[in-house]
C-alpha positions in Angstrom: 26.4 183.3 104.4 27.9 180.1 105.8 31.7 180.8 106.1 32.3 177.2 107.0 30.8 175.9 103.8 33.6 174.5 101.5 34.2 176.2 98.2 32.6 174.4 95.3 35.0 172.8 92.8 34.2 173.3 89.2 35.4 171.5 86.1 34.6 170.0 82.7 31.9 167.3 82.9 31.2 165.0 79.9 27.5 164.0 80.0 27.0 160.7 78.2 23.3 159.8 77.5 21.3 158.8 74.4 18.3 160.9 75.6 18.5 164.6 74.5 16.1 165.5 77.3 18.3 163.9 79.9 21.4 165.6 78.5 19.6 168.9 78.5 18.6 168.5 82.1 22.1 167.5 83.2 23.5 170.5 81.3 21.1 172.9 83.1 21.9 171.5 86.5 25.7 171.5 85.9 26.0 174.9 84.3 24.0 176.5 87.1 26.8 175.3 89.5 29.5 176.7 87.2 30.7 173.6 85.4 31.6 173.4 81.7 29.5 170.7 80.0 30.3 168.5 77.0 28.0 165.9 75.6 28.2 162.4 74.0 25.3 160.3 72.7 26.6 156.8 73.7 29.7 155.0 75.0 31.4 154.9 71.6 30.9 158.6 71.2 32.3 159.2 74.7 35.5 157.2 74.0 36.1 159.2 70.8 35.6 162.5 72.6 37.8 161.5 75.5 40.7 160.9 73.0 41.0 164.7 72.8 38.8 166.1 75.5 40.2 166.9 79.0 37.1 166.1 81.0 37.4 166.2 84.8 34.4 163.9 85.4 32.3 161.6 83.2 28.6 161.4 84.0 27.3 158.4 82.0 24.0 156.5 81.6 24.1 152.7 81.8 21.5 151.9 79.0 22.6 153.3 75.6 22.7 152.0 72.0 25.9 151.1 70.0 27.9 150.9 73.3 26.3 150.8 76.7 27.7 152.6 79.7 29.1 149.4 81.4 31.1 148.5 78.4 32.4 152.1 77.9 33.3 152.2 81.6 35.4 149.0 81.3 37.3 150.5 78.4 37.9 153.8 80.2 39.3 152.1 83.3 41.5 149.8 81.1 43.0 152.9 79.4 46.1 154.2 81.2 45.5 157.7 79.9 41.8 157.8 81.2 41.6 155.5 84.2 42.1 158.3 86.7 39.1 160.3 85.3 36.2 159.8 87.8 33.1 158.2 86.3 29.6 158.6 87.8 27.1 156.1 86.4 23.3 156.8 86.1 20.4 154.4 85.6 16.6 154.3 85.8 16.8 150.7 86.9 16.0 150.0 90.5 18.2 146.9 90.7 21.1 147.2 93.1 22.9 144.6 91.0 23.5 147.1 88.3 24.9 149.6 90.7 27.1 146.9 92.2 28.3 145.8 88.8 29.2 149.4 87.8 31.2 149.8 91.0 33.0 146.5 90.4 33.9 147.7 86.9 35.6 150.9 88.4 32.8 153.4 88.6 33.5 156.1 91.2 29.8 156.6 92.1 26.3 155.6 91.0 23.1 157.7 90.8 19.4 156.7 90.4 17.4 158.4 87.7 15.7 160.8 87.9 18.7 162.5 89.3 18.4 165.0 92.1 20.3 168.2 91.5 21.6 168.4 95.1 22.6 164.8 95.2 24.3 165.2 91.8 26.3 168.2 93.0 27.3 166.5 96.3 28.6 163.3 94.4 30.3 165.5 91.8 32.1 167.5 94.4 33.5 164.3 96.0 34.7 163.1 92.6 36.3 166.5 91.7 38.1 166.8 95.0 39.6 163.3 94.6 40.5 164.1 91.0 42.3 167.3 92.0 44.2 165.4 94.7 45.2 162.7 92.2 46.3 165.3 89.7 48.5 167.1 92.4 50.1 163.8 93.3 50.7 163.0 89.6 52.4 166.3 89.1 54.6 165.8 92.2 55.5 162.3 90.9 56.3 163.7 87.4 58.4 166.4 89.0 60.2 163.9 91.3 60.9 161.7 88.3 62.2 164.7 86.3 64.4 165.7 89.2 65.6 162.1 89.5 66.4 161.9 85.7 68.2 165.3 85.9 70.3 164.1 88.9 71.1 160.9 87.0 72.3 162.9 84.0 74.5 165.2 86.2 76.0 162.2 88.0 76.6 160.3 84.8 78.6 163.3 83.5 81.0 163.1 86.4 80.9 159.5 87.7 81.3 156.0 86.2 77.9 154.4 85.4 78.2 151.7 88.1 79.0 154.3 90.8 76.0 156.4 89.7 73.7 153.4 90.2 75.1 152.9 93.8 74.7 156.6 94.7 71.1 156.7 93.5 70.1 153.3 95.0 71.8 153.5 98.5 72.9 157.1 98.7 76.6 156.4 99.0 79.5 154.3 97.7 81.5 152.2 100.2 85.3 152.5 99.8 86.8 149.4 98.1 90.2 147.7 97.8 91.0 146.3 94.3 93.7 143.9 93.0 95.3 143.8 89.6 94.0 147.2 88.3 95.7 148.7 85.3 96.1 152.5 85.7 96.9 154.8 82.8 98.0 158.4 83.2 98.1 160.6 80.1 99.4 164.1 79.9 99.8 166.7 77.1 103.2 167.9 76.2 103.6 171.7 75.8 100.1 172.5 77.0 101.2 175.4 79.2 103.1 177.1 76.4 100.0 176.6 74.1 97.9 178.4 76.8 100.4 181.3 76.9 100.2 181.7 73.1 96.5 181.6 72.6 93.3 183.3 74.0 91.0 181.6 76.4 88.4 180.7 73.8 90.9 178.9 71.6 92.4 177.1 74.6 89.1 175.8 75.9 87.8 174.9 72.5 90.8 172.8 71.7 90.9 171.2 75.2 87.3 170.3 74.9 87.9 168.6 71.6 90.8 166.6 73.1 88.8 165.7 76.2 85.9 164.4 74.1 88.4 162.3 72.1 89.9 160.8 75.3 86.4 159.9 76.6 85.4 158.3 73.4 88.6 156.3 73.0 88.6 155.1 76.6 85.0 153.9 76.3 85.9 152.1 73.1 88.6 150.1 74.8 87.0 149.3 78.1 89.0 151.9 80.1 87.0 153.6 82.8 87.7 157.3 83.0 88.4 158.4 86.5 88.8 162.1 85.9 90.3 164.7 83.7 92.7 167.2 85.3 93.1 170.1 82.9 95.1 168.5 80.1 95.7 165.2 81.9 93.6 162.0 81.8 93.4 159.3 84.5 91.8 156.0 83.6 91.7 152.4 84.8 90.8 149.0 83.6 89.5 146.0 85.7 88.3 148.5 88.3 84.5 148.5 88.2 84.1 146.3 85.2 86.1 143.0 84.9 88.8 143.0 82.2 90.8 139.8 81.5 93.7 141.8 80.1 93.5 145.2 81.7 97.0 146.4 80.7 96.4 145.4 77.1 93.2 147.4 77.2 95.1 150.5 78.4 97.9 150.0 75.8 95.4 149.8 73.0 93.6 152.9 74.4 96.9 154.7 74.6 97.9 153.8 71.0 94.6 155.2 69.7 94.9 158.3 71.9 98.3 159.1 70.4 97.2 158.5 66.8 93.9 160.4 67.0 95.1 163.4 69.1 97.8 163.9 66.5 95.1 164.2 63.8 93.0 166.9 65.5 92.7 170.5 64.2 95.5 171.4 66.7 97.8 168.3 66.9 98.8 167.3 70.4 101.8 165.4 71.7 101.3 163.0 74.6 103.1 161.1 77.3 101.4 158.0 78.7 102.4 155.9 81.7 100.7 152.6 82.7 101.1 150.6 85.9 99.4 147.4 87.3 98.7 146.6 90.9 96.3 147.1 93.9 94.6 150.4 94.8 91.7 151.8 96.8 88.7 153.6 95.3 85.9 155.7 96.8 83.9 158.9 96.6 84.8 162.2 98.2 82.4 165.1 98.9 78.8 165.5 100.1 77.5 167.8 97.3 80.1 167.8 94.6 81.0 164.2 94.2 84.4 163.0 93.1 85.1 159.4 92.4 88.8 158.8 92.7 91.5 156.1 93.2 94.6 156.1 95.4 97.6 154.0 96.1 101.1 153.2 95.0 99.9 151.9 91.6 98.3 155.3 90.8 101.5 157.2 91.9 103.7 154.8 89.9 101.6 155.3 86.7 101.9 159.1 87.1 105.7 159.0 87.7 106.2 156.7 84.7 104.3 159.1 82.5 106.4 162.1 83.7 109.6 160.1 82.8 108.3 159.1 79.3 109.4 160.6 76.1 107.1 162.7 73.9 104.5 160.5 72.0 105.5 157.4 73.9 103.8 154.8 76.1 105.8 153.5 79.1 104.7 150.7 81.5 105.9 149.3 84.8 107.7 145.9 84.9 104.6 144.1 86.3 102.5 145.6 83.6 105.0 144.6 80.9 105.0 141.0 82.2 101.2 140.8 82.2 101.1 141.6 78.5 102.4 138.1 77.8 104.1 139.0 74.5 101.1 140.8 73.0 103.1 143.9 72.5 106.5 144.9 71.0 108.7 147.0 73.3 112.0 147.4 75.0 113.4 148.0 78.4 114.5 151.5 79.3 116.5 150.0 82.2 116.3 151.2 85.7 114.7 154.6 85.9 114.8 156.9 89.0 111.3 158.1 89.7 110.6 160.9 92.1 109.0 159.6 95.3 109.3 156.0 94.1 113.0 155.2 93.6 114.7 153.0 91.0 112.2 150.9 88.9 112.3 149.0 85.7 110.4 150.8 82.9 109.5 149.4 79.5 108.5 151.4 76.4 105.8 150.1 74.1 106.6 150.1 70.4 103.3 148.6 69.2 101.0 145.6 69.2 102.1 142.1 68.0 
């Protein structure tokens, strides 16, 4: 026994020949070497069978009625689902031009008739090994694509779309400075007492409903969600996507959040603060990514929210001026904000 002799590959071979005797001979040769054999009487029959048959190799005669082997070969190689299946052509013609033509059409090999069993098996082994290698590569590619799609889905659940594309294309997101960004900070009034009065399932179910509402309303008004922090929502406009009137976007978003959250199964009361100005954005973390924004504008929006009355929207002086009369509102005068000092705050009463 030759221990160095490679193990023979076996597979399903589709024998395509209009001659019953030739098909019978090929079947005998192939089955003796452990292959499974299927038969077709011409090129058209082969194409029909390949629509459902998972053949590993096609062994096909050139001269056949209805559809000859050369024509069938071209159709197989033009078919995305079949083109990787190796095709070995056979012919009793001695002309090398026929062999060359078959190779040019995409045949993987060519055999002269009458076919030698040893030559057939040697050529078949080469085709099967190539087919197995291609199949392994295809599976790896499919797995890689699946992993890529899964990674994209996970990232899209936690990061803005534009940031996801940067992470996947270059592997990181450079920190950026931004001008004229509207930041809105929304918080739920009485959430802690609600948690104390209810079980965990009730708290999470109601919070999930509210978070989904925030996400939907923000997307509708062109406000990019930065993050949810328990019962709080941080969003921005004119950050990653240009917005001509970013504060107005945030005001419209805030009005709908107030109205729609009051209509949920458990009505919620909100406070919302909006500020306009420069900030810095970037990603933190190596494994658990967090896209965030920093700067005085973010702090100001949060402090304005904390000073607002229940079910009200308050904005900074700069944000109020940028509205250009598109909203009704009134000054709350100078308000002392923790860590900020005395600032002018305006309360929004509605759209004009």
